[in-house]
C-alpha positions in Angstrom: 3.7 -23.0 -14.3 4.8 -23.8 -10.8 3.0 -26.8 -9.3 4.2 -25.2 -5.9 4.7 -21.4 -4.2 5.5 -20.8 -0.8 3.9 -17.2 0.0 6.3 -15.8 2.7 3.8 -13.3 4.4 0.8 -12.6 6.2 -2.7 -11.2 6.1 -4.7 -9.6 3.1 -1.6 -10.0 0.8 -1.1 -13.6 1.6 -4.5 -14.2 1.0 -4.5 -12.0 -2.4 -1.5 -14.3 -3.6 -2.9 -17.7 -2.6 -5.7 -17.1 -4.4 -3.6 -16.2 -7.6 -2.0 -19.5 -7.2 -4.5 -21.7 -7.1 -6.3 -19.8 -9.8 -3.3 -20.9 -12.5 -3.4 -24.4 -10.5 -0.7 -24.1 -8.5 -0.3 -25.3 -5.0 0.3 -22.8 -2.2 2.4 -22.9 0.9 1.2 -20.8 3.6 4.0 -19.6 6.4 2.6 -18.5 9.9 3.7 -17.2 13.2 2.3 -18.9 16.7 -0.4 -15.8 16.9 -1.5 -16.5 13.4 -2.2 -19.8 13.8 -6.0 -19.6 12.9 -5.3 -16.6 10.4 -7.1 -16.7 7.3 -4.4 -17.0 5.1 -3.2 -20.0 6.6 -7.0 -21.6 6.2 -7.0 -20.6 2.4 -3.8 -22.3 1.5 -3.5 -25.8 0.4 -0.6 -26.0 3.3 1.0 -24.1 6.2 4.3 -24.5 8.6 4.9 -22.8 11.7 7.8 -20.6 11.4 8.1 -19.5 14.9 7.1 -17.1 17.6 4.8 -13.6 17.4 7.8 -11.6 16.8 8.8 -10.5 13.0 12.7 -11.6 13.3 11.7 -15.1 14.5 8.8 -15.5 12.0 8.3 -13.5 9.1 11.5 -12.0 8.9 13.5 -15.2 9.4 15.5 -16.4 6.6 16.4 -19.9 7.6 12.9 -21.1 8.9 10.7 -19.8 5.5 13.5 -21.6 3.3 13.2 -24.3 5.4 9.8 -24.3 4.9 10.0 -24.4 1.3 11.8 -27.2 1.4 9.7 -29.2 3.7 6.6 -28.8 1.4 8.6 -29.4 -1.6 8.2 -25.7 -2.9 9.9 -25.0 -6.4 9.1 -20.6 -5.9 8.6 -18.1 -3.4 6.5 -15.1 -3.5 7.4 -12.5 -0.8 4.4 -10.3 -1.0 5.0 -6.8 0.0 6.5 -6.0 3.4 8.4 -7.9 5.4 11.5 -9.3 3.2 9.6 -8.3 -0.1 12.0 -5.6 -0.9 15.1 -7.6 1.0 17.9 -8.2 -1.8 20.0 -10.4 0.8 16.9 -12.6 1.1 16.1 -12.5 -2.3 19.3 -14.0 -3.2 19.1 -16.4 -0.6 15.9 -18.0 -2.2 17.6 -18.2 -5.5 20.4 -19.5 -3.7 18.7 -21.9 -2.2 17.5 -23.5 -5.8 13.7 -21.9 -5.6 12.6 -19.3 -8.2 12.3 -16.0 -6.8 9.1 -14.3 -7.9 10.4 -10.7 -8.2 13.1 -9.0 -9.6 17.0 -9.4 -9.5 18.5 -9.1 -6.3 21.1 -6.7 -8.3 18.2 -5.0 -9.3 17.0 -4.8 -5.8 19.8 -3.7 -4.1 20.7 -0.6 -6.9 16.9 0.6 -6.8 16.8 0.1 -2.9 19.5 3.0 -2.2 18.0 5.9 -2.8 20.8 8.4 -4.3 21.8 5.3 -6.0 18.1 4.7 -7.6 18.7 9.1 -8.5 21.8 8.2 -11.0 20.2 5.4 -12.9 17.1 7.8 -13.3 19.4 10.8 -14.5 21.1 8.1 -16.6 17.7 6.6 -18.6 17.1 10.4 -19.1 14.5 10.6 -16.5 13.8 13.9 -15.0 15.1 14.0 -10.9 14.2 16.7 -8.0 17.1 18.7 -7.6 18.9 17.5 -4.8 22.7 16.9 -2.7 23.3 13.0 -3.1 26.7 13.4 -0.8 25.6 10.9 2.0 29.2 11.8 3.7 29.1 15.4 3.3 29.5 17.6 6.3 26.6 19.6 8.2 27.9 22.7 6.4 28.0 21.3 2.8 24.5 19.9 3.4 23.4 23.8 4.9 25.1 25.1 1.8 23.5 23.0 -0.6 19.9 23.5 1.0 20.7 27.6 0.6 21.5 26.9 -3.3 18.5 24.6 -3.9 16.3 27.6 -1.8 13.9 26.3 0.7 12.1 24.3 2.2 14.2 21.0 1.6 13.4 17.2 1.9 16.0 15.6 4.3 15.5 11.9 3.4 17.2 8.4 4.2 19.3 7.0 1.4 18.3 2.9 2.3 14.6 4.3 3.3 11.3 4.2 3.0 7.6 4.4 4.6 8.1 8.0 5.4 10.9 6.5 8.0 14.3 9.0 8.2 12.1 11.9 6.2 12.1 15.7 7.3 10.9 18.6 5.7 13.0 21.8 6.4 12.2 25.7 6.1 15.2 27.5 7.2 19.1 26.5 8.2 18.3 27.1 11.6 15.9 23.7 11.9 18.4 21.7 9.2 21.2 20.1 11.4 18.8 18.8 13.9 16.7 17.5 11.5 19.6 15.6 9.7 20.9 13.9 13.2 17.1 13.3 14.0 16.6 11.5 10.5 20.0 9.9 10.8 18.7 8.1 14.2 15.9 7.2 12.9 17.3 5.4 9.7 19.6 3.8 11.4 17.1 2.1 13.6 14.9 1.6 11.1 17.2 0.0 7.8 20.8 -0.4 9.7 21.9 2.8 7.4 22.2 6.0 9.0 22.9 7.7 5.5 21.1 11.0 4.6 20.5 13.4 1.7 18.6 16.2 0.9 16.0 17.3 -2.1 14.3 20.3 -2.8 10.8 19.7 -1.4 8.2 20.6 -3.9 4.9 21.8 -2.6 1.4 20.8 -2.9 2.9 17.9 -5.2 0.6 14.9 -6.7 2.4 11.6 -6.0 2.0 9.6 -9.3 3.7 5.9 -9.7 3.9 4.0 -12.8 3.1 -0.1 -13.0 5.4 -1.5 -14.9 6.0 -5.2 -15.8 9.1 -6.7 -17.7 10.2 -10.2 -18.8 13.5 -12.2 -18.8 14.1 -11.1 -21.8 13.4 -7.2 -21.8 10.5 -6.3 -23.3 8.5 -4.3 -20.7 5.4 -2.7 -20.9 3.7 0.0 -18.5 -0.1 -0.2 -17.1 -0.5 3.4 -16.9 -0.7 5.5 -13.8 -2.1 5.5 -9.7 -2.8 8.5 -8.2 -1.5 8.0 -4.5 -1.6 11.5 -3.5 -4.0 11.1 -0.1 -1.2 10.3 2.5 -1.1 10.2 6.2 2.8 11.0 7.5 3.7 9.7 3.7 1.9 6.6 4.2 -1.1 5.9 1.4 -4.6 6.1 2.4 -6.2 6.3 -1.1 -5.5 5.5 -4.4 -6.9 5.5 -7.7 -6.6 5.4 -11.0 -6.4 7.4 -13.6 -5.4 10.0 -12.0 -7.7 13.3 -12.4 -4.5 15.2 -12.8 -3.0 13.1 -15.9 -3.8 13.0 -19.3 -2.9 11.0 -22.2 -0.2 12.7 -23.4 1.4 13.1 -20.0 0.1 9.3 -19.1 2.4 8.2 -22.2 5.4 10.3 -21.2 5.5 9.6 -17.6 5.0 6.0 -18.8 8.1 6.0 -21.4 10.3 7.5 -18.2 9.2 5.0 -15.9 10.2 2.2 -18.7 13.5 3.8 -19.2 14.3 3.8 -15.9 13.5 -0.3 -15.2 15.2 -1.5 -18.1 18.4 0.7 -17.4 18.6 -1.3 -14.0 17.6 -4.6 -16.3 14.5 -4.6 -14.3 12.3 -8.0 -14.4 8.7 -9.0 -13.3 6.4 -6.1 -11.5 7.5 -2.9 -10.0 6.5 0.2 -9.7 8.1 3.8 -10.4 7.2 7.0 -8.3 6.9 10.5 -9.4 6.4 13.5 -7.5 3.9 15.9 -9.7 4.3 19.5 -9.5 1.3 21.8 -10.0 2.7 22.8 -13.2 2.6 19.5 -14.3 6.5 19.3 -14.5 7.2 15.7 -12.7 10.3 13.8 -11.2 11.4 10.4 -10.4 10.9 9.9 -6.6 11.9 6.0 -6.2 11.2 2.4 -7.4 9.3 0.0 -5.0 10.6 -3.6 -6.2 7.6 -5.3 -5.7 3.7 -5.7 -5.9 2.4 -2.8 -4.7 -0.9 -2.7 -1.7 -2.8 -0.9 -4.6 -2.5 -2.9 -7.7 -6.3 -3.8 -7.5 -7.1 -0.4 -9.4 -5.0 -1.0 -11.6 -6.1 -4.3 -12.2 -9.5 -3.3 -12.7 -8.9 -0.8 -15.2 -6.6 -2.2 -17.3 -8.4 -6.0 -17.2 -4.8 -7.4 -16.2 -4.3 -9.9 -13.0 -0.9 -8.7 -11.7 -0.1 -11.6 -9.4 -0.6 -13.8 -12.9 1.7 -12.0 -14.4 4.3 -12.5 -11.8 4.1 -16.1 -11.7 3.8 -16.3 -14.9 7.2 -14.2 -15.8 9.2 -16.0 -13.1 8.0 -18.9 -14.3 9.7 -17.9 -17.8 6.9 -17.2 -20.1 7.4 -14.6 -22.1 5.3 -11.3 -22.4 1.8 -11.6 -24.1 0.9 -7.8 -23.0 1.2 -5.3 -25.8 1.4 -1.6 -25.1 -0.6 -0.4 -27.4 -3.5 -2.5 -26.2 -2.8 -1.2 -22.5 -5.7 1.1 -22.4 -7.3 2.3 -19.3 -11.1 1.8 -19.2 -13.2 3.3 -16.4 -12.1 4.6 -13.3 -11.0 2.5 -10.2 -10.3 4.0 -6.3 -8.9 2.1 -3.2 -9.0 2.9 0.5 -7.0 1.4 3.0 -9.2 0.0 6.4 -7.2 -0.3 9.2 -8.0 -1.1 12.7 -7.0 2.4 14.2 -8.8 5.5 15.6 -8.8 8.5 14.0 -10.1 9.9 17.3 -6.8 9.2 18.9 -4.5 10.4 16.1 -4.9 7.3 14.4 -3.3 5.1 17.3 -3.5 1.1 16.1 -6.1 -0.8 17.4 -6.8 -4.4 18.7 -9.9 -6.4 19.5 -11.7 -9.1 18.5 -13.9 -9.2 15.3 -17.5 -9.9 16.3 -19.7 -8.8 13.7 -18.1 -8.1 10.3 -20.3 -7.2 7.6 -18.7 -6.7 4.0 -20.3 -5.1 0.4 -20.5 -6.9 -2.6 -21.8 -6.1 -6.0 -20.6 -5.2 -9.3 -17.5 -3.3 -9.5 -16.8 -4.0 -6.0 -13.7 -5.7 -4.2 -12.7 -6.2 -0.7 -9.1 -7.8 0.1 -9.2 -8.7 3.6 -7.6 -10.8 5.9 -10.7 -10.9 8.4 -13.3 -13.0 9.3 -16.1 -12.9 12.6 -13.6 -14.3 15.8 -10.4 -13.4 14.6 -8.6 -11.4 16.9 -6.3 -8.4 15.9 -3.6 -8.4 18.5 -0.6 -5.5 18.3 2.1 -7.6 17.0 1.9 -6.6 13.4 0.9 -3.9 10.7 -3.1 -2.2 11.3 -4.1 -2.7 8.2 -6.8 -5.3 7.7 -7.7 -5.3 4.2 -8.5 -2.8 1.1 -11.9 -2.0 -0.2 -11.5 -0.9 -4.1 -14.8 0.2 -6.3 -15.0 0.4 -10.2 -17.1 2.1 -12.3 -17.3 3.9 -15.9 -15.8 7.1 -14.4 -14.5 8.7 -11.9 -18.1 10.1 -9.9 -19.4 6.5 -10.6 -16.3 5.0 -8.9 -16.7 7.5 -6.3 -20.5 6.7 -5.2 -19.9 3.0 -5.6 -17.3 3.6 -3.0 -19.5 5.2 -0.5 -22.5 2.9 -0.9 -19.7 0.2 -0.2 -17.7 1.7 2.7 -21.8 2.4 3.8 -22.5 -1.3 3.8 -19.2 -2.3 5.5 -19.1 -3.2 9.3 -16.2 -4.2 11.6 -17.6 -4.2 15.0 -15.0 -5.3 18.1 -12.2 -3.1 17.2 -12.0 0.3 16.1 -11.8 0.9 12.4 -10.8 4.1 10.3 -13.7 3.7 7.8 -16.0 6.5 8.5 -12.9 8.8 8.0 -12.1 7.3 4.7 -15.9 7.7 3.9 -14.9 11.2 4.8 -12.1 11.7 2.9 -13.6 10.7 -0.4 -17.0 12.7 0.0 -15.2 15.7 0.6 -15.5 18.8 -2.2 -11.8 18.5 -3.0 -11.5 15.1 -3.4 -14.6 15.1 -5.5 -13.1 17.8 -7.7 -9.9 16.0 -7.8 -7.8 18.5 -6.1 -5.2 16.2 -4.7 -2.1 16.8 -3.4 -0.2 15.1 -0.5 -1.0 17.5 2.4 -4.6 16.8 1.7 -5.5 15.0 4.7 -3.1 17.7 7.1 -4.9 20.9 5.1 -8.6 19.2 5.9 -8.3 17.2 9.0 -10.6 19.1 10.8 -13.5 18.1 8.9 -12.6 14.3 8.1 -12.7 13.1 11.6 -15.5 12.8 13.6 -15.6 12.3 17.6 -19.4 10.7 16.9 -19.2 7.0 16.0 -20.9 6.3 12.4 -22.9 3.4 12.3 -23.8 1.4 8.8 -27.3 1.3 7.4 -27.3 -2.4 7.5 -26.5 -2.7 11.1 -28.7 0.0 12.4 -31.8 -2.0 10.6 -30.6 -5.5 12.2 -30.4 -3.9 15.7 -33.2 -1.8 15.7 -35.1 -4.8 13.9 -33.6 -7.1 17.2 -34.0 -4.3 19.9 -34.6 -6.1 23.3 -37.9 -6.3 25.0 -38.0 -2.6 27.5 -36.1 -0.7 24.6 -37.1 2.7 24.1 -39.4 2.7 21.1 -38.9 6.1 20.1 -35.9 7.7 21.1 -33.9 9.6 17.9 -30.3 9.7 18.4 -27.1 9.4 16.5 -28.0 7.5 13.4 -31.9 6.5 14.1 -34.3 6.8 12.1 -37.2 9.0 13.4 -39.8 6.5 15.4 -36.9 4.0 16.1 -34.3 3.2 18.6 -31.1 3.9 17.9 -29.1 0.8 18.9 -26.6 2.7 20.9 -29.2 3.2 23.4 -28.5 0.0 24.1 -25.3 -1.3 23.0 -23.1 -0.2 25.5 -19.2 0.7 24.6 -20.0 -0.8 21.0 -18.6 1.9 18.4 -17.8 1.2 14.5 -15.7 3.8 12.9 
């Protein structure tokens, strides 16, 4: 095992990886930008190095400053987390060229899977089903229109080098396709430095199913089942769970074998995720491969009893695969929600503020991976993701109930969050029935966003018990109980969502 690892990231994933390193007796080195000097990942690391100003190009995206930090602290390896440079093949190559171990897949595998058109071809070669599409990125607009007409409408325009929903457009007829192609090219060029786009047949009301895979350096691989990631907003995942309520044991085995075949075709090593789109009739198609640890990895850890960060470290240090496919059987159910500093009542606009009060849930089967503490200032410089709340239960209804209770007992005061929105999602009747698809939020949006804030019972009780002298004793509003003044009577502009 490595003695010292640099964690090239920030926020909750940096905290998670630091913990994983330390649990294996490995020192963890954090890097940070100027506004992150007091961040939780900096506080929890064994040592930390300042990279530069807030701008990612001068800090978390700066190859040389990160590598200089690794040299300065005598690190042996670099873990990229997710986001920033995690799927940047050039950075992975620079890490290896500098003499450090890269805790991730080979740079060449990252390059090939990072280009969606080439990844589709690799999937075809492995024998996996691929969505019908038109992959000629150099084609004329007329050729794109002809291809879409042949496939049938609607069509999806996608960026070849894309991800995270950028450069994607759904088009329902030829009249709108040219404008969609132009807009997607502009967005893709700005986001990825590559304006190439292609089109696929758009599968209506699909599920988004992904398969977690692990491979060692000798080519031995296993899959750890599927994750259901269909609850999305603007192509960004909001709720994830395993097992999927739409996948049975037989289908799981088929999709797992397809995922292993795709990863083997590209010579994959370490942890990765193969993503599929599944139609209402249970037919499924390769979508893309994420060559990194996923945000939603904790649900797999709960259900399969495997620490994925530990496995990443072991594989990168040269250890062989000890997991056996026949022993990787799902037990129970786990669901994760992404807690973000955003206002659902204002079209999910990112929010800033200082965490004045933080209350987190605890108990069996509850985990909150976060980067928060009271007094932490959430600024405008980075992603609004604050953490992930994960619950585990012996069954899906039990996991939903436990997650609902955990959300009810979570409070972040001082900055607006999406906590109430998340609770409404998991309490929706269609969610309870497992009737999931990628348009779930848009279809049920009016019932998921409320104009009134909710106050967790824990905070309500504390504030009511300590109400100031002269506060009304019998007013009942908002979430107040009969005979107890609602805290909203004297909280002013405080809001918790």
